SEMI-424925 format. One line per field, with one value per residue (C-alpha): residue in one letter; x, y, z. Coordinates in pm, 1 decimal. Example, Ala and Ser with C-alpha at 12.3 -4.5 7.8 and 13.67 -1.06 7.14 Angstrom:
BEGIN
code: A|S
x: 1230.0|1367.0
y: -450.0|-106.0
z: 780.0|714.0
This chain:
BEGIN
code: M|H|L|V|L|V|R|T|G|I|W|R|V|R|T|D|R|P|V|A|S|R|E|F|I|A|A|D|M|Y|T|D|L|F|A|E|I|V|S|A|V|D|G|T|G|E|V|W|Y|L|G|I|A|N|R|E|Q|R|Y|S|D|R|V|V|L|R|M|F|K|G|E|P|K|A|L|R|P|P|D|L|I|W|Y|R|A|K|Y|P|G|Y|Q|S|I|R|K|S|Y|P|H|A|R|T|L|Y|Y|G|A|G|A|K|K|I|V|P|D|A|R|Y|D|L|V|L|V|D|T|E|A|Q|V|R|K|V|K|K|R|Y|P|N|L|R|V|L|C|W|A|K|P|A|A|R|V|F|E|E|W|R|E|A|R|V|P|R|Y|D|F|A|L|C|S|A|T|D|G|Q|W|K|G|F|D|W|A|V|A|N|I|P|R|G|S|S|V|L|R|I|G|P|H|D|Q|C|F|W|T|A|R|K|I|G|A|L|E|V|D|F|T|G|S|V|A|Q|Q|R|V|P|L|F|L|A|Q|C|R|V|G|L|V|C|D|T|D|R|A|S|G|P|R|V|I|P|E|F|L|S|L|G|V|P|V|L|L|R|D|T|V|V|C|N|R|D|Y|I|G|P|C|G|A|S|V|V|K|N|D|L|G|A|C|F|Y|R|A|L|N|V|K|G|V|R|E|F|Y|R|Q|N|F|S|L|V|N|V|A|Q|S|I|L|K|E|I|L
x: -1971.4|-2030.6|-1718.5|-1670.6|-1373.9|-1376.0|-1174.9|-1002.1|-1060.3|-1340.0|-1448.1|-1474.6|-1705.0|-1914.2|-2270.1|-2411.4|-2207.7|-2202.9|-2013.8|-1708.0|-1598.9|-1501.0|-1143.8|-1105.2|-1228.3|-1016.3|-698.1|-746.7|-528.9|-723.9|-1054.4|-917.2|-758.4|-1070.1|-1270.0|-1021.2|-1075.7|-1453.8|-1428.5|-1198.0|-1448.7|-1746.3|-1892.2|-2033.4|-1869.7|-1915.1|-1648.7|-1738.0|-1632.9|-1717.3|-1871.9|-2111.2|-2419.0|-2554.8|-2459.0|-2387.7|-2205.7|-2151.1|-1787.4|-1870.4|-2140.6|-2012.2|-1901.4|-2064.3|-1915.3|-2093.9|-2058.9|-2205.2|-2273.1|-2353.0|-2338.6|-2259.5|-2483.2|-2413.5|-2655.4|-2629.1|-2423.4|-2062.4|-1850.2|-1527.1|-1439.8|-1116.9|-1025.3|-806.9|-631.8|-810.3|-1171.9|-1384.6|-1635.1|-1436.5|-1582.3|-1950.7|-1879.0|-1741.3|-2030.8|-2278.4|-2098.1|-1935.0|-1917.0|-1740.3|-1370.9|-1145.8|-843.9|-639.0|-376.3|-277.2|2.4|298.9|546.9|347.2|3.9|91.6|-208.6|-410.5|-498.7|-512.6|-872.9|-810.0|-797.7|-507.8|-289.9|-89.8|254.7|510.1|844.7|963.2|1078.6|716.7|607.1|856.1|721.9|366.5|442.2|633.7|329.0|68.6|223.6|-91.2|-194.4|-165.4|54.9|124.3|411.7|267.8|388.1|144.2|22.0|-23.6|-365.0|-541.2|-485.4|-111.2|-145.7|-366.2|-135.9|-56.2|124.2|490.6|751.2|940.9|1175.6|1262.5|1401.0|1678.4|1495.7|1134.1|1037.7|665.8|484.6|149.6|286.9|614.3|899.5|1090.1|973.4|1027.0|1399.2|1403.2|1682.7|1899.1|1796.4|1909.2|2245.6|2303.0|2161.1|2454.3|2489.1|2321.0|2083.6|1708.6|1453.0|1065.2|915.9|564.6|383.6|417.9|732.2|977.1|1222.8|1516.1|1453.7|1348.0|1693.5|1877.6|1700.5|1755.7|2139.4|2173.0|2268.6|1969.0|1728.1|1401.9|1047.6|751.0|410.1|222.8|-80.3|-175.2|-485.4|-387.0|-520.5|-272.2|20.6|131.9|167.4|450.7|615.2|650.0|861.8|1155.2|1443.2|1461.7|1228.2|1393.0|1232.8|1420.0|1168.2|1286.8|1146.4|854.4|639.3|659.9|563.5|561.9|293.2|506.7|745.3|491.5|361.4|703.3|755.8|414.9|512.8|841.3|1053.3|1343.3|1349.9|1638.1|1559.4|1758.5|1878.3|1642.8|1319.8|1107.8|935.6|896.1|1225.3|1044.3|1045.3|1431.0|1590.6|1780.4|1448.7|1317.9|1435.5|1788.8|1910.3|2136.4|2382.1|2620.1|2719.4|2370.4|2528.1|2666.5|2357.2|2157.4|2365.3|2343.2|1960.2|1942.5|2040.1|1773.8|1531.9|1208.4|1085.0|714.6|709.4|866.1|573.9|312.3|447.4|483.6|276.1|-32.2|-368.9|-470.3|-165.3|-186.3|-550.3|-484.5|-206.8|-432.9|-722.3|-492.3|-405.3|-744.9|-997.7
y: 1662.1|1315.6|1108.8|773.9|545.7|318.8|15.2|-224.0|-587.1|-807.1|-837.5|-1215.2|-1332.8|-1642.3|-1592.3|-1743.3|-1504.7|-1127.4|-907.4|-888.5|-899.5|-593.8|-748.7|-756.9|-397.5|-260.3|-391.2|-218.0|90.1|252.3|216.1|352.0|653.5|719.9|722.1|965.0|1196.7|1171.1|1260.9|1553.2|1723.4|1633.4|1435.2|1090.3|829.0|503.4|242.9|52.5|-293.1|-526.6|-841.4|-1138.5|-959.6|-629.2|-583.1|-322.6|-320.9|-16.1|78.2|351.0|609.0|808.5|537.5|243.2|-42.3|-128.7|-425.4|-413.9|-696.6|-449.5|-78.5|120.4|398.8|641.1|698.7|1070.4|1264.0|1266.5|1570.9|1386.8|1040.5|863.2|605.4|329.1|159.6|-5.4|-37.0|-147.5|106.0|428.1|601.0|531.8|656.0|978.8|1035.6|968.7|1219.1|1485.8|1747.2|1539.9|1621.7|1336.7|1169.4|886.0|634.2|334.9|190.2|69.2|225.6|117.2|237.8|603.9|766.6|658.1|998.7|1381.0|1390.2|1396.8|1691.2|1515.7|1215.9|1048.5|902.5|737.7|910.2|1241.1|1050.7|947.4|1311.3|1407.2|1124.2|1241.3|1601.8|1531.4|1369.9|1581.5|1920.0|2081.2|1782.8|1835.6|1558.9|1477.2|1255.6|1087.0|859.3|585.3|547.8|214.8|76.2|163.1|-184.1|-101.1|246.8|132.4|-165.6|-124.8|-434.5|-389.4|-508.1|-827.1|-901.7|-1261.1|-1247.6|-1041.3|-978.3|-974.5|-1004.8|-974.0|-1072.7|-1240.9|-1405.3|-1587.2|-1348.1|-1414.9|-1098.2|-909.8|-952.9|-1231.9|-1402.7|-1096.7|-1108.2|-1473.4|-1395.8|-1088.3|-1151.0|-1250.3|-1631.7|-1755.5|-1467.7|-1536.0|-1459.5|-1443.1|-1480.1|-1354.0|-1528.4|-1856.1|-2068.7|-1934.3|-2183.0|-1961.0|-1924.8|-2283.5|-2395.4|-2148.7|-2305.7|-2667.2|-2612.2|-2425.2|-2088.3|-1899.6|-1968.2|-1924.4|-1945.2|-1933.8|-1792.1|-1917.7|-1722.9|-1456.6|-1253.3|-887.9|-797.2|-1037.2|-913.4|-653.3|-940.0|-1085.6|-767.5|-649.7|-970.8|-842.0|-622.7|-489.6|-495.5|-566.8|-444.3|-548.8|-500.0|-436.7|-157.4|-379.1|-214.8|115.3|230.5|-100.0|-74.2|-271.7|31.6|244.1|-75.7|-137.6|221.6|253.3|-32.2|134.7|-129.3|16.8|-47.3|-133.1|-63.5|-219.3|51.5|-95.9|-26.3|253.1|459.6|812.5|929.8|1087.0|748.1|772.0|951.2|922.4|798.5|624.4|387.4|335.4|241.4|-56.3|-73.3|-331.8|-489.8|-569.2|-685.0|-355.4|-174.7|-410.4|-331.4|41.3|7.4|-162.0|184.1|383.6|549.8|727.3|523.1|519.4|898.9|962.5|769.8|947.6|1296.8|1237.3|946.0|886.2|840.1|1181.9|1354.2|1194.9|1263.1|1633.4|1645.3|1503.8|1740.4|2039.0|1949.4|1874.8|2107.7
z: -39.6|-183.1|-288.6|-466.9|-472.3|-790.2|-698.7|-934.6|-980.6|-838.2|-480.6|-452.0|-172.4|-116.7|-215.8|106.8|325.4|391.0|138.3|359.9|723.8|930.5|959.2|576.7|547.6|824.8|671.0|335.5|307.1|14.9|180.9|512.9|328.8|137.2|461.0|612.3|311.9|341.7|711.4|650.8|423.1|645.2|359.4|263.2|37.1|-157.1|-241.9|-567.6|-660.9|-944.4|-811.1|-861.8|-727.0|-614.0|-242.8|11.2|349.0|583.5|652.1|884.6|941.2|645.7|399.5|249.1|30.7|-275.1|-501.6|-858.1|-1090.5|-1371.9|-1428.6|-1109.9|-1003.0|-713.9|-439.0|-512.4|-768.9|-656.9|-628.8|-646.2|-796.4|-730.0|-995.0|-874.5|-1171.2|-1452.5|-1333.4|-1639.9|-1748.5|-1671.9|-1982.4|-1886.7|-1530.4|-1658.5|-1891.8|-1603.7|-1367.9|-1604.1|-1334.4|-1079.3|-991.9|-1070.5|-898.8|-1045.4|-909.7|-1099.4|-881.1|-1069.8|-1317.2|-1618.2|-1505.3|-1413.1|-1601.9|-1906.7|-2030.4|-1926.3|-1826.7|-1449.1|-1204.6|-1002.3|-1061.0|-782.8|-854.9|-648.4|-745.4|-890.5|-1211.1|-1265.1|-1223.2|-1499.5|-1717.1|-1678.4|-1727.2|-2037.4|-2190.3|-2038.9|-1945.1|-1788.6|-1569.3|-1202.5|-1042.8|-672.9|-568.1|-274.0|-6.6|80.2|439.4|617.3|670.7|1001.5|1138.3|1140.4|1272.7|1569.8|1668.4|2040.6|2135.0|2226.8|1983.5|2085.1|1793.6|1740.9|1385.6|1233.1|893.1|775.0|413.0|316.2|-2.3|-56.0|-374.5|-466.0|-397.3|-712.7|-878.3|-556.6|-557.6|-285.2|-478.5|-412.8|-39.9|-0.9|-165.6|55.3|399.1|633.3|673.0|988.1|1014.1|1126.6|864.5|888.8|540.5|577.3|298.0|100.6|65.8|-190.7|-348.5|-277.1|99.2|124.3|-20.4|209.3|500.9|379.0|343.2|666.9|529.2|691.9|976.8|786.1|917.1|677.0|796.1|483.6|376.6|629.4|662.2|626.7|963.3|1136.2|943.5|1201.5|1458.3|1241.1|1136.7|1490.9|1561.4|1342.1|1403.5|1048.4|752.4|423.6|88.4|-234.1|-517.1|-867.6|-1088.0|-1204.2|-937.5|-740.4|-396.2|-204.0|66.3|309.9|358.6|557.4|726.8|869.6|969.0|1129.3|1362.8|1448.6|1244.0|1066.0|693.1|452.7|85.8|-190.6|-427.0|-700.8|-503.1|-668.7|-407.7|-281.3|-132.4|169.7|343.8|360.2|644.5|972.3|1148.6|835.3|571.7|446.4|114.7|64.4|-232.4|-92.1|245.2|383.9|700.5|800.9|701.8|928.7|1244.5|1162.1|1137.8|1479.6|1624.2|1440.6|1686.9|1645.3|1346.1|1452.7|1541.4|1201.1|1036.0|1237.5|1160.9|788.7|645.2|859.2|711.5|840.0|697.8|349.6|333.0|393.3|126.1|-140.8|-47.0|-48.4|-422.4|-554.6|-376.0
C-alpha cells in the first residue's frame, strides 16, 4: 500500500538549510503516527506540506517528507490519504486520486469535518461523534485518543520531580485557562511553566503567591526533559479546543494528570492510573494524584503509537 498524509499549514524553513532536522521530525506526533500506520501495512508513505520550494527529506526507509511550492503530486497513486485539517487544495487532490480511501482529522471542536466525502473521520469526544452523526448519519466516525510523539515514548531518563505542577503551552496561556490555574493552585506551590511568560503567572510570582519558573520557548524534542521534572501535570483548557496533546505526553512519561472539568478530550484518558478530573479543591486532588501508580504502563497499554495505529487501521481497511 502507498499512503499520503496531507499536513496543514506551511513548513517554514530557511532556504539555505535542509528542509528540517531529524530532531524536529522526531518530535511530531502526526508524522510518527503516520509512519507507524505505514509500517503496520508494510507499505510506503509521503507527508505533504505547503512550502517555499519543492523539497524532500527522508523520514525513514518507508516514509519521505515532501514540501511543495505548488500543486502536490504523489510519487505513486495512493491507496489512502489522511487529510489533516484545512490544507488548501483538497478538492484538486481528491480529483487527482479519486480511488484512494480517505481519512480526516481537523482537531478542535469547530473543525470536526467539512463534508461527508470521507471513509473515516477522527474526533476527540463522544459528543463530537453525535454531532457528526446528526449531520452525516452514514459517515464512519472514530472517537480516538491521541498518542504522544515518539520522543516522549522513548524517553528513558529517570523522573526527578522538582516542581509540584507543570503547565505546558507554546503560546500565551490565557486561552488555555491559565488564569483559572493561578487562582486555584495552592499558595506556595512550585510551578514550571513550559513556554513563554504569562502575565497571570508572572504576577503570581512577583507577589509571592506561587514559586514559578519559566522555560521560555522550548524545542519540542526537549519538552520531555521539563515535563519529567514535575509531580503532576495540570491541563485546564476551555472548550475552544479539544484533545490537548499534552495529556498523552504527560501520561507517556509517567506523570499523573489533573484535568479541569472544562477540558474537552477522550474520556479514556481518565482512570485510576490515568488522568483525574478537577471540579474544585485542586489542592486535595493534587495530593491524591501523588499516590497514583502505573501511569506509564497505563499509557503503553492504551495510547501508544502502535495501539492507536492499529485502532485506525481496523476502522478504515
